[in-house]
mmCIF file as gemmi writes it, N, C-alpha and C atoms, coordinates in Angstrom:
data_model
loop_
_atom_site.group_PDB
_atom_site.id
_atom_site.type_symbol
_atom_site.label_atom_id
_atom_site.label_alt_id
_atom_site.label_comp_id
_atom_site.label_asym_id
_atom_site.label_entity_id
_atom_site.label_seq_id
_atom_site.pdbx_PDB_ins_code
_atom_site.Cartn_x
_atom_site.Cartn_y
_atom_site.Cartn_z
_atom_site.occupancy
_atom_site.B_iso_or_equiv
_atom_site.pdbx_formal_charge
_atom_site.auth_seq_id
_atom_site.auth_asym_id
_atom_site.pdbx_PDB_model_num
ATOM 1 N N . MET Axp A 1 ? -30.418 -14.617 -40.434 1 0 ? 1 A 1
ATOM 2 C CA . MET Axp A 1 ? -29.193 -14.319 -40.294 1 0 ? 1 A 1
ATOM 3 C C . MET Axp A 1 ? -28.874 -12.565 -39.804 1 0 ? 1 A 1
ATOM 4 N N . ASP Axp A 2 ? -29.981 -11.92 -40.07 1 0 ? 2 A 1
ATOM 5 C CA . ASP Axp A 2 ? -29.795 -10.646 -39.406 1 0 ? 2 A 1
ATOM 6 C C . ASP Axp A 2 ? -29.992 -10.445 -38.028 1 0 ? 2 A 1
ATOM 7 N N . ALA Axp A 3 ? -30.654 -11.372 -37.328 1 0 ? 3 A 1
ATOM 8 C CA . ALA Axp A 3 ? -30.924 -11.448 -36.051 1 0 ? 3 A 1
ATOM 9 C C . ALA Axp A 3 ? -29.765 -11.944 -35.584 1 0 ? 3 A 1
ATOM 10 N N . ASN Axp A 4 ? -28.782 -13.044 -36 1 0 ? 4 A 1
ATOM 11 C CA . ASN Axp A 4 ? -27.69 -13.488 -35.404 1 0 ? 4 A 1
ATOM 12 C C . ASN Axp A 4 ? -26.604 -12.498 -35.124 1 0 ? 4 A 1
ATOM 13 N N . LYS Axp A 5 ? -26.455 -11.512 -36.35 1 0 ? 5 A 1
ATOM 14 C CA . LYS Axp A 5 ? -25.684 -10.5 -36.318 1 0 ? 5 A 1
ATOM 15 C C . LYS Axp A 5 ? -25.958 -9.189 -35.598 1 0 ? 5 A 1
ATOM 16 N N . THR Axp A 6 ? -27.331 -9.256 -35.202 1 0 ? 6 A 1
ATOM 17 C CA . THR Axp A 6 ? -27.658 -8.027 -34.404 1 0 ? 6 A 1
ATOM 18 C C . THR Axp A 6 ? -27.461 -8.693 -32.849 1 0 ? 6 A 1
ATOM 19 N N . ARG Axp A 7 ? -27.644 -9.981 -32.465 1 0 ? 7 A 1
ATOM 20 C CA . ARG Axp A 7 ? -27.284 -10.392 -31.309 1 0 ? 7 A 1
ATOM 21 C C . ARG Axp A 7 ? -25.812 -10.301 -31.139 1 0 ? 7 A 1
ATOM 22 N N . ASN Axp A 8 ? -25.137 -10.83 -32.184 1 0 ? 8 A 1
ATOM 23 C CA . ASN Axp A 8 ? -23.704 -10.882 -31.914 1 0 ? 8 A 1
ATOM 24 C C . ASN Axp A 8 ? -23.246 -9.297 -31.3 1 0 ? 8 A 1
ATOM 25 N N . ARG Axp A 9 ? -23.604 -8.164 -32.187 1 0 ? 9 A 1
ATOM 26 C CA . ARG Axp A 9 ? -23.339 -7.149 -32.222 1 0 ? 9 A 1
ATOM 27 C C . ARG Axp A 9 ? -23.755 -6.591 -30.884 1 0 ? 9 A 1
ATOM 28 N N . SER Axp A 10 ? -25.003 -7.036 -30.24 1 0 ? 10 A 1
ATOM 29 C CA . SER Axp A 10 ? -25.366 -6.606 -28.785 1 0 ? 10 A 1
ATOM 30 C C . SER Axp A 10 ? -24.486 -7.153 -27.788 1 0 ? 10 A 1
ATOM 31 N N . LYS Axp A 11 ? -23.988 -8.346 -28.286 1 0 ? 11 A 1
ATOM 32 C CA . LYS Axp A 11 ? -22.917 -8.933 -27.158 1 0 ? 11 A 1
ATOM 33 C C . LYS Axp A 11 ? -21.724 -8.368 -26.995 1 0 ? 11 A 1
ATOM 34 N N . VAL Axp A 12 ? -21.047 -7.967 -28.062 1 0 ? 12 A 1
ATOM 35 C CA . VAL Axp A 12 ? -19.903 -7.08 -28.583 1 0 ? 12 A 1
ATOM 36 C C . VAL Axp A 12 ? -19.947 -5.8 -27.657 1 0 ? 12 A 1
ATOM 37 N N . LEU Axp A 13 ? -21.068 -5.152 -28.029 1 0 ? 13 A 1
ATOM 38 C CA . LEU Axp A 13 ? -21.329 -3.77 -27.329 1 0 ? 13 A 1
ATOM 39 C C . LEU Axp A 13 ? -21.42 -3.949 -26.02 1 0 ? 13 A 1
ATOM 40 N N . GLU Axp A 14 ? -22.208 -5.015 -25.306 1 0 ? 14 A 1
ATOM 41 C CA . GLU Axp A 14 ? -22.317 -5.277 -24.021 1 0 ? 14 A 1
ATOM 42 C C . GLU Axp A 14 ? -20.918 -5.521 -23.27 1 0 ? 14 A 1
ATOM 43 N N . SER Axp A 15 ? -20.156 -6.292 -24.108 1 0 ? 15 A 1
ATOM 44 C CA . SER Axp A 15 ? -18.884 -6.386 -23.58 1 0 ? 15 A 1
ATOM 45 C C . SER Axp A 15 ? -18.179 -5.531 -23.452 1 0 ? 15 A 1
ATOM 46 N N . ILE Axp A 16 ? -17.925 -4.615 -24.542 1 0 ? 16 A 1
ATOM 47 C CA . ILE Axp A 16 ? -17.311 -3.375 -24.509 1 0 ? 16 A 1
ATOM 48 C C . ILE Axp A 16 ? -17.581 -2.313 -23.381 1 0 ? 16 A 1
ATOM 49 N N . ALA Axp A 17 ? -19.087 -2.265 -23.003 1 0 ? 17 A 1
ATOM 50 C CA . ALA Axp A 17 ? -19.616 -1.416 -22.034 1 0 ? 17 A 1
ATOM 51 C C . ALA Axp A 17 ? -19.026 -1.919 -20.778 1 0 ? 17 A 1
ATOM 52 N N . LEU Axp A 18 ? -19.138 -3.121 -20.521 1 0 ? 18 A 1
ATOM 53 C CA . LEU Axp A 18 ? -18.769 -3.69 -19.16 1 0 ? 18 A 1
ATOM 54 C C . LEU Axp A 18 ? -17.031 -3.518 -18.92 1 0 ? 18 A 1
ATOM 55 N N . ARG Axp A 19 ? -16.435 -3.589 -20.292 1 0 ? 19 A 1
ATOM 56 C CA . ARG Axp A 19 ? -15.041 -3.218 -20.071 1 0 ? 19 A 1
ATOM 57 C C . ARG Axp A 19 ? -14.698 -1.963 -19.642 1 0 ? 19 A 1
ATOM 58 N N . ASN Axp A 20 ? -15.356 -0.888 -20.351 1 0 ? 20 A 1
ATOM 59 C CA . ASN Axp A 20 ? -15.473 0.446 -20.092 1 0 ? 20 A 1
ATOM 60 C C . ASN Axp A 20 ? -15.739 0.797 -18.705 1 0 ? 20 A 1
ATOM 61 N N . ALA Axp A 21 ? -16.564 0.183 -18.055 1 0 ? 21 A 1
ATOM 62 C CA . ALA Axp A 21 ? -17.145 0.304 -16.493 1 0 ? 21 A 1
ATOM 63 C C . ALA Axp A 21 ? -16.229 -0.049 -15.748 1 0 ? 21 A 1
ATOM 64 N N . CYS Axp A 22 ? -15.479 -1.451 -15.836 1 0 ? 22 A 1
ATOM 65 C CA . CYS Axp A 22 ? -14.323 -1.968 -15.299 1 0 ? 22 A 1
ATOM 66 C C . CYS Axp A 22 ? -13.193 -0.836 -15.182 1 0 ? 22 A 1
ATOM 67 N N . ASN Axp A 23 ? -12.892 -0.377 -16.468 1 0 ? 23 A 1
ATOM 68 C CA . ASN Axp A 23 ? -11.832 0.635 -16.73 1 0 ? 23 A 1
ATOM 69 C C . ASN Axp A 23 ? -11.945 1.782 -15.867 1 0 ? 23 A 1
ATOM 70 N N . ALA Axp A 24 ? -13.289 2.114 -15.791 1 0 ? 24 A 1
ATOM 71 C CA . ALA Axp A 24 ? -13.448 3.62 -14.975 1 0 ? 24 A 1
ATOM 72 C C . ALA Axp A 24 ? -13.488 3.3 -13.42 1 0 ? 24 A 1
ATOM 73 N N . LEU Axp A 25 ? -13.912 2.143 -13.304 1 0 ? 25 A 1
ATOM 74 C CA . LEU Axp A 25 ? -13.629 1.902 -11.637 1 0 ? 25 A 1
ATOM 75 C C . LEU Axp A 25 ? -12.349 1.895 -11.231 1 0 ? 25 A 1
ATOM 76 N N . SER Axp A 26 ? -11.463 1.168 -12.204 1 0 ? 26 A 1
ATOM 77 C CA . SER Axp A 26 ? -9.939 1.092 -11.86 1 0 ? 26 A 1
ATOM 78 C C . SER Axp A 26 ? -9.262 2.523 -11.862 1 0 ? 26 A 1
ATOM 79 N N . LEU Axp A 27 ? -9.622 3.374 -12.932 1 0 ? 27 A 1
ATOM 80 C CA . LEU Axp A 27 ? -9.173 4.659 -12.802 1 0 ? 27 A 1
ATOM 81 C C . LEU Axp A 27 ? -9.396 5.585 -11.471 1 0 ? 27 A 1
ATOM 82 N N . LYS Axp A 28 ? -10.94 5.162 -11.29 1 0 ? 28 A 1
ATOM 83 C CA . LYS Axp A 28 ? -11.306 5.913 -10.042 1 0 ? 28 A 1
ATOM 84 C C . LYS Axp A 28 ? -10.556 5.375 -8.768 1 0 ? 28 A 1
ATOM 85 N N . ASP Axp A 29 ? -10.249 4.229 -8.661 1 0 ? 29 A 1
ATOM 86 C CA . ASP Axp A 29 ? -9.291 3.745 -7.577 1 0 ? 29 A 1
ATOM 87 C C . ASP Axp A 29 ? -7.866 4.452 -7.744 1 0 ? 29 A 1
ATOM 88 N N . LYS Axp A 30 ? -7.24 4.497 -8.824 1 0 ? 30 A 1
ATOM 89 C CA . LYS Axp A 30 ? -5.853 5.059 -8.987 1 0 ? 30 A 1
ATOM 90 C C . LYS Axp A 30 ? -5.802 6.33 -8.826 1 0 ? 30 A 1
ATOM 91 N N . ILE Axp A 31 ? -7.01 7.128 -9.16 1 0 ? 31 A 1
ATOM 92 C CA . ILE Axp A 31 ? -7.2 8.618 -8.834 1 0 ? 31 A 1
ATOM 93 C C . ILE Axp A 31 ? -7.19 8.934 -7.432 1 0 ? 31 A 1
ATOM 94 N N . ALA Axp A 32 ? -8.11 7.922 -6.84 1 0 ? 32 A 1
ATOM 95 C CA . ALA Axp A 32 ? -8.261 8.101 -5.163 1 0 ? 32 A 1
ATOM 96 C C . ALA Axp A 32 ? -6.949 7.827 -4.488 1 0 ? 32 A 1
ATOM 97 N N . GLN Axp A 33 ? -6.069 6.738 -5.223 1 0 ? 33 A 1
ATOM 98 C CA . GLN Axp A 33 ? -4.8 6.575 -4.366 1 0 ? 33 A 1
ATOM 99 C C . GLN Axp A 33 ? -3.898 7.689 -4.866 1 0 ? 33 A 1
ATOM 100 N N . ASN Axp A 34 ? -3.818 8.524 -5.604 1 0 ? 34 A 1
ATOM 101 C CA . ASN Axp A 34 ? -3.149 9.5 -5.999 1 0 ? 34 A 1
ATOM 102 C C . ASN Axp A 34 ? -3.257 10.817 -5.017 1 0 ? 34 A 1
ATOM 103 N N . ILE Axp A 35 ? -4.624 10.733 -4.865 1 0 ? 35 A 1
ATOM 104 C CA . ILE Axp A 35 ? -5.001 11.914 -4.016 1 0 ? 35 A 1
ATOM 105 C C . ILE Axp A 35 ? -4.593 11.796 -2.69 1 0 ? 35 A 1
ATOM 106 N N . THR Axp A 36 ? -4.611 10.533 -2.251 1 0 ? 36 A 1
ATOM 107 C CA . THR Axp A 36 ? -4.276 10.097 -0.971 1 0 ? 36 A 1
ATOM 108 C C . THR Axp A 36 ? -2.619 10.269 -0.98 1 0 ? 36 A 1
ATOM 109 N N . GLY Axp A 37 ? -1.986 10.115 -1.848 1 0 ? 37 A 1
ATOM 110 C CA . GLY Axp A 37 ? -0.653 10.269 -1.688 1 0 ? 37 A 1
ATOM 111 C C . GLY Axp A 37 ? -0.129 11.756 -1.758 1 0 ? 37 A 1
ATOM 112 N N . ILE Axp A 38 ? -0.859 12.605 -2.751 1 0 ? 38 A 1
ATOM 113 C CA . ILE Axp A 38 ? -0.872 13.931 -2.716 1 0 ? 38 A 1
ATOM 114 C C . ILE Axp A 38 ? -0.846 14.582 -1.201 1 0 ? 38 A 1
ATOM 115 N N . LYS Axp A 39 ? -1.978 14.116 -0.503 1 0 ? 39 A 1
ATOM 116 C CA . LYS Axp A 39 ? -1.908 14.673 0.747 1 0 ? 39 A 1
ATOM 117 C C . LYS Axp A 39 ? -1.231 14.206 1.712 1 0 ? 39 A 1
ATOM 118 N N . GLU Axp A 40 ? -0.623 12.919 1.686 1 0 ? 40 A 1
ATOM 119 C CA . GLU Axp A 40 ? 0.532 12.647 2.437 1 0 ? 40 A 1
ATOM 120 C C . GLU Axp A 40 ? 1.773 13.402 2.145 1 0 ? 40 A 1
ATOM 121 N N . ASP Axp A 41 ? 2.045 13.639 0.688 1 0 ? 41 A 1
ATOM 122 C CA . ASP Axp A 41 ? 3.171 14.533 0.44 1 0 ? 41 A 1
ATOM 123 C C . ASP Axp A 41 ? 3.109 15.953 0.832 1 0 ? 41 A 1
ATOM 124 N N . ILE Axp A 42 ? 1.909 16.624 0.813 1 0 ? 42 A 1
ATOM 125 C CA . ILE Axp A 42 ? 1.475 17.738 1.241 1 0 ? 42 A 1
ATOM 126 C C . ILE Axp A 42 ? 1.84 18.029 3.007 1 0 ? 42 A 1
ATOM 127 N N . ALA Axp A 43 ? 1.482 16.819 3.656 1 0 ? 43 A 1
ATOM 128 C CA . ALA Axp A 43 ? 1.798 16.96 4.902 1 0 ? 43 A 1
ATOM 129 C C . ALA Axp A 43 ? 3.104 16.695 5.233 1 0 ? 43 A 1
ATOM 130 N N . LEU Axp A 44 ? 3.989 15.999 4.663 1 0 ? 44 A 1
ATOM 131 C CA . LEU Axp A 44 ? 5.326 16.028 4.611 1 0 ? 44 A 1
ATOM 132 C C . LEU Axp A 44 ? 6.025 17.312 4.242 1 0 ? 44 A 1
ATOM 133 N N . LEU Axp A 45 ? 5.588 18.061 3.317 1 0 ? 45 A 1
ATOM 134 C CA . LEU Axp A 45 ? 6.115 19.358 2.984 1 0 ? 45 A 1
ATOM 135 C C . LEU Axp A 45 ? 5.77 20.428 4.047 1 0 ? 45 A 1
ATOM 136 N N . LYS Axp A 46 ? 4.638 20.188 4.592 1 0 ? 46 A 1
ATOM 137 C CA . LYS Axp A 46 ? 4.222 21.269 5.752 1 0 ? 46 A 1
ATOM 138 C C . LYS Axp A 46 ? 5.092 20.838 6.938 1 0 ? 46 A 1
ATOM 139 N N . GLU Axp A 47 ? 5.633 19.782 7.158 1 0 ? 47 A 1
ATOM 140 C CA . GLU Axp A 47 ? 6.575 19.478 8.326 1 0 ? 47 A 1
ATOM 141 C C . GLU Axp A 47 ? 7.828 20.08 8.114 1 0 ? 47 A 1
ATOM 142 N N . VAL Axp A 48 ? 8.28 19.886 6.733 1 0 ? 48 A 1
ATOM 143 C CA . VAL Axp A 48 ? 9.624 20.141 6.627 1 0 ? 48 A 1
ATOM 144 C C . VAL Axp A 48 ? 9.727 21.737 6.481 1 0 ? 48 A 1
ATOM 145 N N . LEU Axp A 49 ? 8.492 22.38 5.903 1 0 ? 49 A 1
ATOM 146 C CA . LEU Axp A 49 ? 8.603 23.857 5.794 1 0 ? 49 A 1
ATOM 147 C C . LEU Axp A 49 ? 8.494 24.255 7.265 1 0 ? 49 A 1
ATOM 148 N N . GLU Axp A 50 ? 7.97 23.861 8.322 1 0 ? 50 A 1
ATOM 149 C CA . GLU Axp A 50 ? 7.806 24.307 9.718 1 0 ? 50 A 1
ATOM 150 C C . GLU Axp A 50 ? 9.217 24.233 10.414 1 0 ? 50 A 1
ATOM 151 N N . LYS Axp A 51 ? 9.785 23.187 9.929 1 0 ? 51 A 1
ATOM 152 C CA . LYS Axp A 51 ? 11.26 22.955 10.64 1 0 ? 51 A 1
ATOM 153 C C . LYS Axp A 51 ? 12.117 24.092 10.021 1 0 ? 51 A 1
ATOM 154 N N . ILE Axp A 52 ? 11.97 24.313 8.421 1 0 ? 52 A 1
ATOM 155 C CA . ILE Axp A 52 ? 12.743 25.325 8.129 1 0 ? 52 A 1
ATOM 156 C C . ILE Axp A 52 ? 12.595 26.796 8.553 1 0 ? 52 A 1
ATOM 157 N N . ILE Axp A 53 ? 11.389 26.892 8.768 1 0 ? 53 A 1
ATOM 158 C CA . ILE Axp A 53 ? 10.923 28.396 9.478 1 0 ? 53 A 1
ATOM 159 C C . ILE Axp A 53 ? 11.415 28.319 10.726 1 0 ? 53 A 1
ATOM 160 N N . ASP Axp A 54 ? 11.473 27.167 11.636 1 0 ? 54 A 1
ATOM 161 C CA . ASP Axp A 54 ? 12.032 27.157 13.013 1 0 ? 54 A 1
ATOM 162 C C . ASP Axp A 54 ? 13.427 27.598 12.973 1 0 ? 54 A 1
ATOM 163 N N . ILE Axp A 55 ? 14.07 26.816 12.072 1 0 ? 55 A 1
ATOM 164 C CA . ILE Axp A 55 ? 15.574 27.118 11.884 1 0 ? 55 A 1
ATOM 165 C C . ILE Axp A 55 ? 15.973 28.506 11.725 1 0 ? 55 A 1
ATOM 166 N N . CYS Axp A 56 ? 15.17 28.934 10.728 1 0 ? 56 A 1
ATOM 167 C CA . CYS Axp A 56 ? 15.526 30.324 10.256 1 0 ? 56 A 1
ATOM 168 C C . CYS Axp A 56 ? 15.158 31.349 11.605 1 0 ? 56 A 1
ATOM 169 N N . GLN Axp A 57 ? 14.107 31.193 12.028 1 0 ? 57 A 1
ATOM 170 C CA . GLN Axp A 57 ? 13.704 31.92 13.255 1 0 ? 57 A 1
ATOM 171 C C . GLN Axp A 57 ? 14.729 31.937 14.303 1 0 ? 57 A 1
ATOM 172 N N . LEU Axp A 58 ? 15.227 30.706 14.391 1 0 ? 58 A 1
ATOM 173 C CA . LEU Axp A 58 ? 16.395 30.597 15.662 1 0 ? 58 A 1
ATOM 174 C C . LEU Axp A 58 ? 17.71 31.208 15.096 1 0 ? 58 A 1
ATOM 175 N N . ARG Axp A 59 ? 18.13 31.274 13.786 1 0 ? 59 A 1
ATOM 176 C CA . ARG Axp A 59 ? 19.178 31.762 13.598 1 0 ? 59 A 1
ATOM 177 C C . ARG Axp A 59 ? 19.007 33.453 13.454 1 0 ? 59 A 1
ATOM 178 N N . VAL Axp A 60 ? 17.738 33.664 13.353 1 0 ? 60 A 1
ATOM 179 C CA . VAL Axp A 60 ? 17.594 35.217 13.526 1 0 ? 60 A 1
ATOM 180 C C . VAL Axp A 60 ? 17.707 35.506 15.152 1 0 ? 60 A 1
ATOM 181 N N . VAL Axp A 61 ? 17.116 34.904 15.921 1 0 ? 61 A 1
ATOM 182 C CA . VAL Axp A 61 ? 17.362 34.97 17.393 1 0 ? 61 A 1
ATOM 183 C C . VAL Axp A 61 ? 18.895 35.264 17.812 1 0 ? 61 A 1
ATOM 184 N N . VAL Axp A 62 ? 19.488 34.146 17.351 1 0 ? 62 A 1
ATOM 185 C CA . VAL Axp A 62 ? 20.816 33.984 17.675 1 0 ? 62 A 1
ATOM 186 C C . VAL Axp A 62 ? 21.824 35.035 17.148 1 0 ? 62 A 1
ATOM 187 N N . THR Axp A 63 ? 21.432 35.477 15.852 1 0 ? 63 A 1
ATOM 188 C CA . THR Axp A 63 ? 22.174 36.604 15.395 1 0 ? 63 A 1
ATOM 189 C C . THR Axp A 63 ? 21.952 37.891 16.068 1 0 ? 63 A 1
ATOM 190 N N . ARG Axp A 64 ? 20.81 37.883 16.772 1 0 ? 64 A 1
ATOM 191 C CA . ARG Axp A 64 ? 20.509 39.244 17.28 1 0 ? 64 A 1
ATOM 192 C C . ARG Axp A 64 ? 21.211 39.209 18.906 1 0 ? 64 A 1
ATOM 193 N N . LEU Axp A 65 ? 21.377 37.874 19.345 1 0 ? 65 A 1
ATOM 194 C CA . LEU Axp A 65 ? 22.287 38.145 20.523 1 0 ? 65 A 1
ATOM 195 C C . LEU Axp A 65 ? 23.543 38.379 20.352 1 0 ? 65 A 1
């Protein structure tokens, strides 16, 4: 009986370990996607800031004229 309990516990622990490994891989993929999204957001913000700077510099030039 103890051998059966030990085997069952072993199977349960193995199942938990596999589930945790799958969850870790899923989280890794989600983190990678989030990082990619953040990089894209930063690139867009950079473009917007460059345009704002261009507009501000243009206003300074126009007001000096």
